[in-house]
TITOR-603670 format. One record per residue (C-alpha): residue in three letters; x, y, z. Coordinates in nm, 4 decimals. Layout:
<rs>
<r residu="ALA" u="X" v="Y" w="Z"/>
...
</rs>
This chain:
<rs>
<r residu="ASN" u="8.7008" v="17.7558" w="11.6873"/>
<r residu="ALA" u="8.4221" v="17.7800" w="11.8769"/>
<r residu="LYS" u="8.2844" v="18.1099" w="11.6269"/>
<r residu="GLU" u="8.3167" v="17.8334" w="11.3591"/>
<r residu="TYR" u="8.1236" v="17.5770" w="11.5367"/>
<r residu="THR" u="7.8337" v="17.8767" w="11.6300"/>
<r residu="GLU" u="7.8525" v="17.9691" w="11.2980"/>
<r residu="LYS" u="7.8353" v="17.6379" w="11.1747"/>
<r residu="VAL" u="7.5179" v="17.5230" w="11.3660"/>
<r residu="ALA" u="7.3211" v="17.8417" w="11.3427"/>
<r residu="GLU" u="7.3890" v="17.8023" w="10.9494"/>
<r residu="LEU" u="7.2380" v="17.4067" w="10.9961"/>
<r residu="ALA" u="6.9564" v="17.5667" w="11.2450"/>
<r residu="ALA" u="6.8467" v="17.8228" w="10.9691"/>
<r residu="LEU" u="6.8212" v="17.5455" w="10.7404"/>
<r residu="LEU" u="6.6670" v="17.3057" w="10.8979"/>
<r residu="GLU" u="6.3765" v="17.6074" w="11.0071"/>
<r residu="GLU" u="6.3569" v="17.6501" w="10.6117"/>
<r residu="GLN" u="6.2725" v="17.2873" w="10.5873"/>
<r residu="ARG" u="6.0513" v="17.2219" w="10.8495"/>
<r residu="ALA" u="5.7107" v="17.3369" w="10.6768"/>
<r residu="LYS" u="5.8198" v="17.0630" w="10.3984"/>
<r residu="VAL" u="5.9303" v="16.8100" w="10.6513"/>
<r residu="GLU" u="5.5967" v="16.8136" w="10.8012"/>
<r residu="ARG" u="5.3946" v="16.7642" w="10.4900"/>
<r residu="VAL" u="5.6084" v="16.4441" w="10.4211"/>
<r residu="LYS" u="5.5572" v="16.3105" w="10.7597"/>
<r residu="SER" u="5.1971" v="16.4044" w="10.7028"/>
<r residu="LEU" u="5.1163" v="16.2249" w="10.3491"/>
<r residu="ALA" u="5.3534" v="15.9394" w="10.4862"/>
<r residu="GLN" u="5.0968" v="15.9051" w="10.8075"/>
<r residu="GLU" u="4.7616" v="15.9567" w="10.5629"/>
<r residu="ILE" u="4.9163" v="15.7372" w="10.3005"/>
<r residu="GLN" u="4.9672" v="15.4930" w="10.5984"/>
<r residu="ALA" u="4.6171" v="15.5165" w="10.6756"/>
<r residu="VAL" u="4.4647" v="15.4585" w="10.3913"/>
<r residu="LYS" u="4.3341" v="15.1337" w="10.3956"/>
<r residu="ILE" u="4.4140" v="14.9642" w="10.0424"/>
<r residu="SER" u="4.2816" v="14.5936" w="10.0248"/>
<r residu="LYS" u="4.5711" v="14.3408" w="9.9980"/>
<r residu="PRO" u="4.6291" v="14.0047" w="9.8421"/>
<r residu="SER" u="4.6114" v="13.7630" w="10.1097"/>
<r residu="SER" u="4.8961" v="13.6120" w="10.2184"/>
<r residu="SER" u="4.8047" v="13.2941" w="9.9917"/>
<r residu="PRO" u="4.6863" v="13.4826" w="9.6728"/>
<r residu="SER" u="4.8208" v="13.1531" w="9.4956"/>
<r residu="ALA" u="4.5185" v="12.9726" w="9.6043"/>
<r residu="ASP" u="4.2692" v="13.1581" w="9.3926"/>
<r residu="SER" u="4.4799" v="13.2591" w="9.0888"/>
<r residu="PRO" u="4.3388" v="13.0912" w="8.8288"/>
<r residu="ALA" u="4.6751" v="13.1236" w="8.5937"/>
<r residu="LEU" u="4.7781" v="12.8870" w="8.8816"/>
<r residu="ARG" u="4.4992" v="12.6240" w="8.8715"/>
<r residu="GLU" u="4.5779" v="12.5600" w="8.5225"/>
<r residu="ALA" u="4.9112" v="12.5244" w="8.5338"/>
<r residu="LEU" u="4.8672" v="12.2948" w="8.8590"/>
<r residu="ALA" u="4.6189" v="12.0876" w="8.6612"/>
<r residu="ALA" u="4.8403" v="12.0908" w="8.3411"/>
<r residu="ALA" u="5.1524" v="11.9854" w="8.5495"/>
<r residu="LYS" u="4.9451" v="11.6752" w="8.7242"/>
<r residu="SER" u="4.8425" v="11.5637" w="8.3669"/>
<r residu="ALA" u="5.1371" v="11.6045" w="8.2214"/>
<r residu="SER" u="5.3228" v="11.3606" w="8.5259"/>
<r residu="GLU" u="5.0573" v="11.1143" w="8.4672"/>
<r residu="GLU" u="5.0459" v="11.1191" w="8.0962"/>
<r residu="HIS" u="5.4749" v="11.0839" w="8.0588"/>
<r residu="GLY" u="5.5691" v="11.0175" w="8.3960"/>
<r residu="SER" u="5.7179" v="11.2574" w="8.7013"/>
<r residu="ASP" u="6.0374" v="11.2521" w="8.5603"/>
<r residu="SER" u="6.0081" v="11.3528" w="8.1983"/>
<r residu="LYS" u="6.0865" v="11.6771" w="8.0450"/>
<r residu="GLU" u="5.6941" v="11.7564" w="7.9634"/>
<r residu="ALA" u="5.6187" v="11.6865" w="8.3111"/>
<r residu="ALA" u="5.9164" v="11.9115" w="8.4536"/>
<r residu="LEU" u="5.8732" v="12.2122" w="8.2100"/>
<r residu="ALA" u="5.4840" v="12.2008" w="8.3650"/>
<r residu="TRP" u="5.5983" v="12.1504" w="8.7607"/>
<r residu="GLU" u="5.9019" v="12.4405" w="8.6545"/>
<r residu="ALA" u="5.5475" v="12.6559" w="8.5267"/>
<r residu="VAL" u="5.3529" v="12.5934" w="8.8471"/>
<r residu="GLU" u="5.6502" v="12.7273" w="9.0373"/>
<r residu="GLU" u="5.7120" v="13.0054" w="8.8628"/>
<r residu="ILE" u="5.3668" v="13.1787" w="8.8171"/>
<r residu="ALA" u="5.3165" v="13.1435" w="9.2342"/>
<r residu="SER" u="5.6221" v="13.2368" w="9.3073"/>
<r residu="SER" u="5.5436" v="13.5996" w="9.0910"/>
<r residu="ASP" u="5.1602" v="13.5711" w="9.2860"/>
<r residu="SER" u="5.3409" v="13.5928" w="9.6574"/>
<r residu="SER" u="5.6411" v="13.9182" w="9.5044"/>
<r residu="GLU" u="5.2799" v="14.1265" w="9.4681"/>
<r residu="ALA" u="5.1758" v="13.9958" w="9.8035"/>
<r residu="MET" u="5.5132" v="14.1122" w="9.9298"/>
<r residu="LYS" u="5.4807" v="14.4669" w="9.7733"/>
<r residu="GLY" u="5.2678" v="14.6145" w="10.0431"/>
<r residu="THR" u="5.4652" v="14.4853" w="10.3336"/>
<r residu="LEU" u="5.7613" v="14.6779" w="10.1405"/>
<r residu="ASP" u="5.5796" v="15.0241" w="10.1070"/>
<r residu="ASP" u="5.4742" v="15.0357" w="10.4620"/>
<r residu="GLU" u="5.7978" v="14.9596" w="10.5907"/>
<r residu="CYS" u="5.9146" v="15.2369" w="10.3462"/>
<r residu="LEU" u="5.6393" v="15.4647" w="10.5071"/>
<r residu="VAL" u="5.7675" v="15.3799" w="10.8756"/>
<r residu="GLU" u="6.0869" v="15.4572" w="10.7625"/>
<r residu="THR" u="6.0137" v="15.8347" w="10.5880"/>
<r residu="ILE" u="5.7651" v="15.8789" w="10.9222"/>
<r residu="ASP" u="6.1046" v="15.8301" w="11.1734"/>
<r residu="ALA" u="6.3140" v="16.0131" w="10.9248"/>
<r residu="CYS" u="6.1196" v="16.3310" w="10.9822"/>
<r residu="GLU" u="6.1108" v="16.2643" w="11.3431"/>
<r residu="ALA" u="6.4390" v="16.2050" w="11.3591"/>
<r residu="LEU" u="6.5313" v="16.5644" w="11.1870"/>
<r residu="ALA" u="6.2849" v="16.7418" w="11.3624"/>
<r residu="GLU" u="6.4438" v="16.6051" w="11.6576"/>
<r residu="LEU" u="6.7797" v="16.7035" w="11.5166"/>
<r residu="GLU" u="6.6136" v="17.1017" w="11.5470"/>
<r residu="ARG" u="6.5411" v="17.0702" w="11.8331"/>
<r residu="ALA" u="6.8959" v="16.9575" w="11.9546"/>
<r residu="ILE" u="7.0879" v="17.2513" w="11.7073"/>
<r residu="ASN" u="6.8185" v="17.5184" w="11.8465"/>
<r residu="VAL" u="6.9140" v="17.3621" w="12.2195"/>
<r residu="VAL" u="7.2925" v="17.4253" w="12.1132"/>
<r residu="SER" u="7.2098" v="17.7491" w="11.9827"/>
<r residu="THR" u="7.0520" v="17.9168" w="12.2796"/>
<r residu="LYS" u="7.3091" v="17.7595" w="12.5164"/>
<r residu="GLY" u="7.5802" v="17.9278" w="12.3092"/>
<r residu="GLU" u="7.3711" v="18.2626" w="12.2532"/>
<r residu="ARG" u="7.3193" v="18.2690" w="12.6890"/>
<r residu="TYR" u="7.7207" v="18.1839" w="12.7194"/>
<r residu="SER" u="7.8840" v="18.4248" w="12.4657"/>
<r residu="GLY" u="7.8419" v="18.7225" w="12.6156"/>
</rs>
């Protein structure tokens, strides 16, 4: 089984060697994308949202005209919440993209480390085999 193990390690090392350039390119692109400074929405984009301002004004008006417990006011305030939550989900999108880039870079580094470890094992196997 030692021979089978050595063969499998050699096969894995060869596959990693074949993919090294692609993995390095993926890592490089991920780092370049991460470095690009894209203007992200502020942490409170809802304050600058015209749609939210309009919905807020309508909700206040409905509360004053029909009472704060009225069906009209409840629907208007629900619209405010919906607009506010959609604005904050857009603000979070950049954070998720950044997290994916970091994970991609980490994965590439892990593959490179695996290749180094396999090369060490392969080298030791060659040294002691004969």
